[in-house]
N, C-alpha and C positions, 0 to 999 in steps of 0.2 A: 834623045835630047842629052846634052852633057851636062854635066854635073861641074858648078862651080865648088873649088876644094878650097876652103879658106886655110888652111893648116897643110899643106903637100909633103908628104913626106916619099925621100927618094928610094928610089925603087931599091939599090944595096943594102938601104936601112933596114929597109920595110924587112928585106931576105933575111938581114942579122936576127932581126926579132923571130921571124916565123920558125928560127933555127931555135934560139935560144926560151922560146915559148909557145907552144907546138900546139898548141891549145888557139892559137887564132886561125889555127887553116879550117876555114869553115868546111861542113859535112853535108854531105844528100840526105835526104829525106830522111832514110831508113837509118839513118848513124846512133841507134840508139839500140838496134838490132849489134850490128857492125861500125864500132867508131874508128875505125881504121879506112872508110870509104869517107875520101877526099878527092879534088881536086886532082889530077895524073903530072900536070908540071908544075914548075916553081914559077913560070910563069903566070899562070892561073889564079895561083895560092898568090902568090905580088899580087894582080888585081883583084881578085874577092878573097877580100878578107874584114875577121870582125874588126880589128885596130880602125878600118875605115869605111862602116854598115853606118857611121851615121855620117859620111862625109855629105856636104852641099847642105846642111840643116844648121838650123838652130841647135843644136844640142851636140856638135860638133867637139867645137872646144872643151867641154861638160867633160864627154863621155873620154878625148883621146888624153886631155894636155894634165885633167886633173884626179876622174879615173881608172884610167888606164896603167897611169905612170905606180900608182895602190894598190893594182891588182897584181903588177911585177912585184912590188913589193913582200908579196903576201905569197905569193908562187914561190919569189926565192929561197924566204925560211920553209918548206915543206920539206919531207925526207919523200926519195924517190915513189915510191908507192905512191904516196898522196897526190904527185906530181902530174904520175901518170893517170888516176882514173878521173883531173879534172878537166872538162871538158864546155866549150859553152856551148846552151842546141839550142838559144833564139835570142833578142831582142828584140822590143817595136815596143812600138805608144800605145798604152792602155790609158784612157780616162786622162789624161791630159800628159802625162809622164811618162817617165823613159823606165823601162824596167826588160831586168837581164837573168835569162831562166840558164842555173849555172846545174854541173850535176851532184853538185853541193851548198849548204849556207855557205857562203864568207865573211871570213873576219874584223869584228872591228864595225856590221853591221851596212857595210862595203855598200851594196845592193841597195839597201833603206836611205841611203843616202843620198845615191844615186838620184833613186826618185824621187826624193823631199827637196831636193835644188833643179831637177829640171824641171819642176811644178811650175816655177817660178822667172823658168826662164823663156826666153818665144822661142819657139818652135819655130819658126819660121828664118828670123835674122838673127836670133840670140842674144840678144839686147836682155839686162836688166834692169826695172825698174826701183826705185828709191825714192818713197815721196821727202816733204820735209821734216817727219817724226823718223825717220832711218829706218820705215816699216818693204818689205819689198807690198808690192803686185802685179796682179797681171792681169790678164781678162780671156774671160773662160767660154769658150763659143757652149751654144747645146746640140744637142746631139750629135753628132761623131765629137767630142771634147777633145779640142784643141786649145792652150794659152797659148795667148798672143801679148807683144805689146801692145799700146794704142793703135799704134802707125799701122801696123799690119790689118789691126783689126778692120782700121777702115776701112781699108783695103779688099778684105773682107768680105765688109757689108757695103760694097760701093753699090752696087746694085740695087742692093735693099733701098742704101741714104737716098740717092735719086727719087725717092717716090716719096717720102717722108717728110715731113716740118724739120725743121734746124733743135728745136725744144725736143723732139722726140729722139732723137738721132742723141741727144744728152744721156735723155734718160737710159736710153737703149746701154750707150756704153757704160755709166755710171751702174746697171743693174751687173753686165756683166764681172765687174770690176771685184776681187779677191784680196785681201793678204794674207802676206805669211807673216803669223807673230812667234809661232812656236814650232818645234820640229821634234818629230819623240814616237814615242808607244807604251801602252802598257799590255803587259802580257801574260797570263800564265801559264807558269813553270812547271809545274806538279808538285809542288809544294809550297804557292802560294803567289802573289803577282811583283813581277818586276816593273819598276815602271825608270825608264830612259829618259833626258831632254836634252835637246841637242842645242847650238849656236856658232854661228860661222866664226870661224880663227879670224887672224887680223888681218890679214891679205885677201882674204873673200873670197877663200879658190876652194876650202873643203868646212864641214861640219865635223862641228869637238861633240864632245860630248862633256859637260858640266854639272852633271846631276845623272846619282841613280841610285835608288831606291829599293830597296825588298821586306815586301810588307807578308806576313805572315795569318797576320786579323783579318786579312778584306778575304779571304777562302769563302765559294759560297759550293 
């Protein structure tokens, strides 16, 4: 089945990015033992690479337009040794969010912000839903967790809804609704806890840190 790419990139531009950012090249299953193992031709690399990993999904814009430019900027600031040691091992949907696995942690919590933002973007169509109070919301399926907008959820539940009363449909949808009020983490860092909180920037394209606290008193 042909993938509908929402934000295509020309082959020439893709080739230039692969030369500038070699970590975009996909490697085979035993890449951890030999990271030089990858496709044999430029044509294969252009067709199948990490930049195109989420083509045709609701996370394509988040991945290509919001996350990758920030990863490129970080990569450009590294020395040659660090650049050479950087690889993307995997990216996948897990518990309804977009995850990335790399050879070392990314700066500025890039991988965490990617995960948090993806949780409130419909994995199928890319829609972001905001209520009258300015809160983001999403509908989360059970079993294999997928985060969907209301329209995509109704399509997902179409067969079940055919034999379900109208009031039961409404209740089912409301039970699956989740709100995104805050983003961040609290983490032990050896000699205390660090607390970080994030919120959207003005153009709603990324999360920015607005609060950082360090507390030695809470260690247990």
